C-alpha positions as a printed NumPy array, in Angstrom:
array([[ 38.654, 110.429,  98.699],
       [ 37.878, 112.296, 101.687],
       [ 36.28 , 110.762, 104.99 ],
       [ 33.175, 111.83 , 106.046],
       [ 32.129, 111.667, 110.305],
       [ 27.976, 111.582, 110.986],
       [ 28.025, 113.792, 112.567],
       [ 27.603, 113.944, 116.093],
       [ 27.345, 110.073, 116.13 ],
       [ 31.31 , 109.732, 115.686],
       [ 31.101, 107.196, 112.491],
       [ 33.672, 108.185, 109.978],
       [ 33.58 , 106.42 , 106.956],
       [ 34.875, 107.312, 103.104],
       [ 32.305, 109.627, 101.257],
       [ 31.44 , 106.295,  99.35 ],
       [ 28.743, 104.286, 101.072],
       [ 26.368, 101.319,  99.583],
       [ 23.373, 101.5  ,  99.43 ],
       [ 21.366,  98.087,  99.505],
       [ 18.154,  98.172,  98.379],
       [ 18.995,  96.597,  94.986],
       [ 20.184,  93.487,  96.484],
       [ 17.367,  92.152,  96.813],
       [ 16.798,  91.465,  93.18 ],
       [ 19.252,  89.223,  93.455],
       [ 20.674,  85.623,  93.868],
       [ 21.313,  85.3  ,  97.327],
       [ 25.135,  84.288,  96.348],
       [ 25.276,  86.81 ,  94.035],
       [ 24.78 ,  89.613,  96.556],
       [ 26.718,  88.225,  98.724],
       [ 29.846,  88.393,  96.938],
       [ 28.805,  92.216,  96.081],
       [ 28.584,  93.491,  99.389],
       [ 32.335,  91.853, 100.124],
       [ 33.641,  93.405,  97.247],
       [ 32.315,  96.986,  98.215],
       [ 33.648,  95.815, 101.206],
       [ 37.426,  95.064,  99.66 ],
       [ 37.52 ,  97.865,  97.786],
       [ 37.032, 100.266, 100.688],
       [ 33.168, 100.958, 101.651],
       [ 32.427, 100.613, 105.331],
       [ 28.861, 101.922, 105.621],
       [ 25.858,  99.71 , 104.421],
       [ 22.383, 100.552, 104.493],
       [ 19.73 ,  98.398, 104.131],
       [ 15.365,  98.63 , 105.774],
       [ 13.356,  95.583, 106.668],
       [ 11.322,  96.622, 104.175],
       [ 13.701,  95.237, 101.389],
       [ 12.856,  91.701, 101.688],
       [ 15.962,  90.771, 101.964],
       [ 18.494,  92.835, 101.963],
       [ 19.022,  92.372, 105.625],
       [ 19.619,  88.607, 104.966],
       [ 22.095,  89.165, 102.644],
       [ 24.345,  91.553, 104.684],
       [ 24.234,  89.236, 107.655],
       [ 26.126,  86.744, 105.618],
       [ 28.304,  89.164, 103.939],
       [ 29.47 ,  90.501, 107.492],
       [ 29.194,  86.954, 109.397],
       [ 32.378,  87.069, 111.54 ],
       [ 33.413,  90.168, 110.39 ],
       [ 30.946,  92.544, 112.058],
       [ 32.709,  94.978, 113.786],
       [ 34.833,  96.099, 110.948],
       [ 30.891,  97.489, 109.033],
       [ 28.575,  99.936, 110.216],
       [ 25.484,  98.937, 109.124],
       [ 22.386, 100.726, 109.151],
       [ 18.644,  99.398, 109.026],
       [ 15.496, 100.508, 109.087],
       [ 11.638, 100.275, 110.254],
       [  7.932, 101.329, 109.145],
       [  6.971, 100.233, 112.175],
       [  3.967, 102.516, 113.063],
       [  2.996, 101.415, 116.899],
       [  5.393,  99.549, 119.507],
       [  4.357,  96.013, 118.439],
       [  5.668,  96.245, 115.252],
       [  8.386,  98.618, 116.622],
       [ 10.069,  95.593, 118.911],
       [  8.763,  93.064, 116.   ],
       [ 10.606,  93.895, 113.501],
       [ 13.875,  94.866, 115.435],
       [ 14.283,  91.35 , 116.533],
       [ 13.44 ,  90.51 , 113.437],
       [ 16.061,  92.811, 111.917],
       [ 18.836,  92.034, 114.425],
       [ 18.549,  87.879, 113.656],
       [ 18.718,  88.843, 110.079],
       [ 21.926,  90.725, 110.066],
       [ 22.871,  88.068, 112.573],
       [ 24.127,  90.712, 115.029],
       [ 23.142,  91.954, 118.446],
       [ 23.153,  95.505, 117.634],
       [ 22.5  ,  97.711, 114.572],
       [ 24.995, 101.117, 113.914],
       [ 22.315, 103.182, 113.301],
       [ 18.258, 102.488, 113.155],
       [ 16.293, 104.847, 111.423],
       [ 12.29 , 105.099, 111.828],
       [ 11.601, 104.476, 107.823],
       [  9.796, 107.525, 105.372],
       [  8.254, 109.141, 108.658],
       [  4.555, 111.246, 108.549],
       [  5.775, 113.24 , 110.906],
       [  8.606, 114.077, 113.489],
       [  8.112, 111.145, 116.404],
       [  9.186, 112.482, 119.93 ],
       [  8.466, 112.005, 123.36 ],
       [  5.075, 112.033, 124.952],
       [  3.612, 112.239, 120.968],
       [  1.096, 109.673, 121.582],
       [  2.404, 107.024, 119.518],
       [  5.188, 105.869, 121.844],
       [  8.144, 105.005, 119.086],
       [ 10.637, 107.259, 119.858],
       [ 10.016, 105.803, 123.309],
       [ 10.956, 102.624, 121.971],
       [ 13.767, 103.572, 120.334],
       [ 15.011, 104.737, 123.51 ],
       [ 14.889, 101.491, 125.321],
       [ 16.305,  99.82 , 122.572],
       [ 19.596, 101.963, 122.994],
       [ 19.533, 101.495, 126.38 ],
       [ 19.448,  97.377, 125.669],
       [ 22.412,  98.508, 123.425],
       [ 20.664,  96.709, 120.167],
       [ 20.762, 100.677, 118.639],
       [ 23.72 , 102.938, 118.913],
       [ 22.124, 105.094, 117.48 ],
       [ 19.659, 107.101, 116.586],
       [ 18.323, 108.399, 112.842],
       [ 15.48 , 108.819, 110.327],
       [ 14.315, 108.61 , 107.227],
       [ 12.097, 111.071, 105.343],
       [ 10.895, 112.421, 102.116],
       [  8.971, 115.241, 102.962],
       [ 11.117, 118.011, 103.262],
       [  9.166, 120.107, 106.069],
       [  9.368, 116.647, 108.119],
       [ 13.022, 116.201, 107.544],
       [ 13.338, 120.6  , 108.781],
       [ 10.855, 119.257, 112.228],
       [ 13.057, 115.648, 112.782],
       [ 16.403, 117.709, 112.472],
       [ 15.471, 121.044, 114.421],
       [ 13.726, 118.696, 117.764],
       [ 17.719, 117.846, 118.169],
       [ 16.287, 114.399, 118.895],
       [ 18.049, 112.178, 115.991],
       [ 21.531, 111.855, 114.903],
       [ 21.247, 111.127, 111.629],
       [ 18.966, 112.51 , 108.718],
       [ 18.489, 110.058, 105.222],
       [ 16.778, 112.94 , 102.961],
       [ 16.514, 112.591,  98.747],
       [ 19.966, 114.861,  98.377],
       [ 21.344, 114.807,  94.42 ],
       [ 22.644, 117.928,  91.46 ],
       [ 18.972, 117.83 ,  90.887],
       [ 18.167, 119.312,  94.3  ],
       [ 17.011, 122.917,  94.839],
       [ 17.724, 125.456,  97.608],
       [ 15.633, 123.839, 100.702],
       [ 17.621, 120.489, 100.188],
       [ 20.829, 122.727, 100.253],
       [ 19.463, 124.555, 103.385],
       [ 18.791, 120.456, 105.002],
       [ 21.937, 119.939, 104.548],
       [ 23.405, 123.161, 105.862],
       [ 20.946, 122.602, 109.025],
       [ 22.396, 119.117, 109.538],
       [ 26.305, 120.831, 109.53 ],
       [ 25.378, 123.388, 112.027],
       [ 23.63 , 121.339, 114.283],
       [ 26.04 , 117.825, 114.109],
       [ 23.295, 115.86 , 112.344],
       [ 24.669, 113.273, 110.323],
       [ 23.699, 113.93 , 106.888],
       [ 23.144, 110.894, 104.264],
       [ 22.307, 111.011, 100.754],
       [ 19.841, 108.873,  99.432],
       [ 18.794, 108.717,  95.815],
       [ 21.76 , 110.42 ,  94.797],
       [ 20.809, 109.557,  90.987],
       [ 17.417, 110.71 ,  91.671],
       [ 15.906, 107.207,  90.887],
       [ 18.252, 106.591,  87.918],
       [ 17.204, 109.309,  86.155],
       [ 21.221, 110.308,  86.964],
       [ 23.434, 108.642,  84.703],
       [ 27.23 , 110.278,  84.831],
       [ 28.358, 109.137,  88.421],
       [ 31.108, 111.564,  87.591],
       [ 28.888, 114.361,  88.351],
       [ 27.322, 112.867,  90.529],
       [ 30.072, 112.665,  92.69 ],
       [ 31.832, 115.763,  91.799],
       [ 28.595, 117.392,  93.523],
       [ 28.009, 115.171,  96.062],
       [ 31.818, 115.089,  97.149],
       [ 31.383, 119.112,  97.297],
       [ 29.33 , 118.727, 100.915],
       [ 31.799, 117.586, 103.472],
       [ 29.256, 116.233, 106.204],
       [ 27.165, 113.747, 102.572],
       [ 27.63 , 110.507, 103.018],
       [ 26.009, 109.141,  99.676],
       [ 24.713, 105.703,  99.975],
       [ 24.975, 104.358,  95.923],
       [ 22.09 , 102.044,  95.06 ],
       [ 24.25 ,  99.141,  93.538],
       [ 23.265,  96.161,  91.496],
       [ 26.334,  95.283,  89.383],
       [ 29.726,  94.788,  89.115],
       [ 30.112,  97.253,  86.581],
       [ 28.11 ,  99.543,  89.016],
       [ 29.913,  98.931,  91.62 ],
       [ 33.961,  99.591,  90.187],
       [ 32.065, 103.349,  89.045],
       [ 31.425, 104.484,  92.595],
       [ 34.768, 102.37 ,  93.552],
       [ 36.895, 103.81 ,  91.374],
       [ 36.431, 107.171,  92.618],
       [ 38.079, 106.42 ,  96.447],
       [ 41.835, 107.048,  95.097],
       [ 39.88 , 110.312,  94.228],
       [ 36.728, 112.3  ,  93.847],
       [ 36.101, 114.419,  90.537],
       [ 36.318, 117.697,  90.975],
       [ 33.543, 120.269,  90.535],
       [ 35.01 , 122.305,  88.249],
       [ 33.377, 124.868,  85.197],
       [ 32.684, 122.229,  83.313],
       [ 30.757, 119.461,  85.72 ],
       [ 28.902, 123.072,  86.732],
       [ 27.534, 123.302,  83.627],
       [ 27.131, 119.813,  82.662],
       [ 24.473, 119.695,  86.41 ],
       [ 22.873, 123.179,  85.149],
       [ 21.748, 121.805,  81.728],
       [ 20.436, 118.684,  83.342],
       [ 18.34 , 120.667,  85.941],
       [ 16.83 , 122.863,  82.924],
       [ 16.083, 119.583,  81.054],
       [ 14.549, 118.246,  83.937],
       [ 12.737, 120.958,  86.34 ],
       [ 11.   , 120.323,  88.699],
       [  7.927, 117.88 ,  88.898],
       [  9.144, 114.722,  88.011],
       [  8.722, 111.437,  89.545],
       [ 12.039, 109.885,  91.429],
       [ 10.346, 106.913,  91.409],
       [ 10.059, 106.022,  94.952],
       [  6.68 , 104.272,  94.732],
       [  5.213, 105.499,  97.573],
       [  2.094, 106.795,  95.469],
       [  1.159, 102.894,  95.49 ],
       [ -0.999, 100.167,  95.156],
       [ -2.801, 102.026,  92.943],
       [ -6.735, 100.689,  92.987],
       [ -6.283,  99.644,  89.197],
       [ -2.734,  98.565,  89.396],
       [ -1.14 , 101.051,  87.445],
       [  2.595, 100.85 ,  88.275],
       [  2.731, 104.354,  88.821],
       [  6.477, 104.533,  89.634],
       [  7.472, 104.116,  86.515],
       [  4.71 , 104.543,  84.076],
       [  4.63 , 108.715,  85.37 ],
       [  8.463, 108.676,  84.289],
       [  8.126, 106.65 ,  81.403],
       [  8.875, 109.097,  78.99 ],
       [ 12.525, 110.584,  81.427],
       [ 13.601, 106.95 ,  81.624],
       [ 13.121, 106.201,  77.385],
       [ 14.935, 109.224,  76.828],
       [ 17.586, 109.362,  79.689],
       [ 18.472, 105.158,  80.177],
       [ 16.995, 104.335,  76.758],
       [ 16.588, 100.2  ,  76.257],
       [ 14.145,  98.811,  74.588],
       [ 13.078,  97.417,  77.457],
       [ 11.038,  99.634,  77.694],
       [  9.109,  99.335,  74.54 ],
       [  8.357,  95.373,  75.506],
       [  5.29 ,  93.842,  75.45 ],
       [  4.969,  94.089,  79.382],
       [  5.663,  97.626,  79.351],
       [  3.407,  98.119,  76.672],
       [  0.367,  96.403,  78.51 ],
       [  1.363,  98.023,  81.967],
       [  1.566, 101.637,  79.869],
       [ -2.432, 100.703,  78.629],
       [ -3.362, 100.28 ,  81.904],
       [ -2.887, 104.186,  82.627],
       [ -5.937, 104.261,  80.487],
       [ -8.059, 103.131,  83.29 ],
       [ -6.889, 106.144,  85.921],
       [-10.128, 106.67 ,  88.42 ],
       [ -8.396, 110.268,  89.186],
       [ -9.312, 109.408,  92.323],
       [ -6.275, 111.323,  93.92 ],
       [ -5.089, 108.527,  96.067],
       [ -1.594, 108.277,  94.698],
       [ -1.754, 112.308,  94.963],
       [ -1.695, 112.394,  99.177],
       [  0.345, 109.309,  99.128],
       [  3.223, 111.272,  97.087],
       [  5.968, 112.7  ,  99.471],
       [  6.886, 115.35 ,  96.492],
       [  3.012, 116.257,  95.865],
       [  3.097, 116.092,  92.409],
       [  0.121, 116.203,  89.724],
       [  0.466, 111.934,  89.024],
       [ -2.551, 111.36 ,  87.088],
       [ -1.517, 114.711,  84.602],
       [  1.861, 113.043,  84.946],
       [  0.084, 109.588,  83.874],
       [ -1.765, 111.292,  81.038],
       [  0.987, 113.032,  79.649],
       [  3.515, 110.245,  79.344],
       [  1.406, 107.599,  78.109],
       [  0.678, 110.084,  74.884],
       [  4.069, 110.061,  74.744],
       [  4.893, 106.579,  75.053],
       [  2.68 , 106.438,  72.119],
       [  4.156, 108.746,  70.078],
       [  7.304, 107.011,  70.476],
       [  5.587, 103.328,  69.642],
       [  3.941, 105.271,  66.109],
       [  7.807, 106.322,  65.832],
       [  6.797, 110.05 ,  65.71 ],
       [  9.262, 110.528,  68.346],
       [ 12.766, 108.764,  68.564],
       [ 14.718, 107.689,  71.238]])
């Protein structure tokens, strides 16, 4: 497997990194064990966030006594300088370290810059001067905000959703990062669980020599799939390209990635699952989605106020009320046996 250098940071690791969002769902000892297995298998870049409940704490325990052998990235959703310093101190304490390799502004609504009135970029610079932060990064979900951040020259890394379901605009972003020596970190390389073929997912990512994917890993079985590629990434051959084109045609645009930034809903709808339930039933089939709990959750779609609040928050500007109704109708057809999955 090739190594990837994250732009001007100089951080060079195998093109196979660990996304630690899912480990917040694991028992502490199980999470620590999984992270250590990832390290033993060759992964060296580990991504977490202050917003991922106890994920930072689990990484901290996993790398106690071996901090200098890995690169740790975390994120802050601070919107004021006070929140920034509070979250940074918490992250350092949880990670049991005195520095963060890549500290990122998390899901930014704008390109934070000096003298923009927020004071946030100034905080990041000060933290870097203090040695608490080694490299300044940013994560985004809105494509034009991502372009603004890269073009600003203020950030050493850009983290953005990127998978074989991405469009030409996302590919342009990857190319711009290469041109500007900005490290590109691919989140949601499995499109929030809609991509189920790890070989195709890896082959696509590996066709870009400047992209570092962070795979969201929750089980030893999942980890094993990614570690199996350490000896050689699959090729993006004609067969894989044909498979990807079929996948793109099936999903096209306008699908919910499940990021959850649309929530909370005023009437309690679990939007990030209900708005893509049809796809989950077909692409990740499980009786789990048809149990009493999810039947009750889907029923809440009937209570949708069509207030539009979710659409103002959606990074992809999806027509969420329409998606919810469409998925509810399809879900009921599945329950009634009119559609088989």
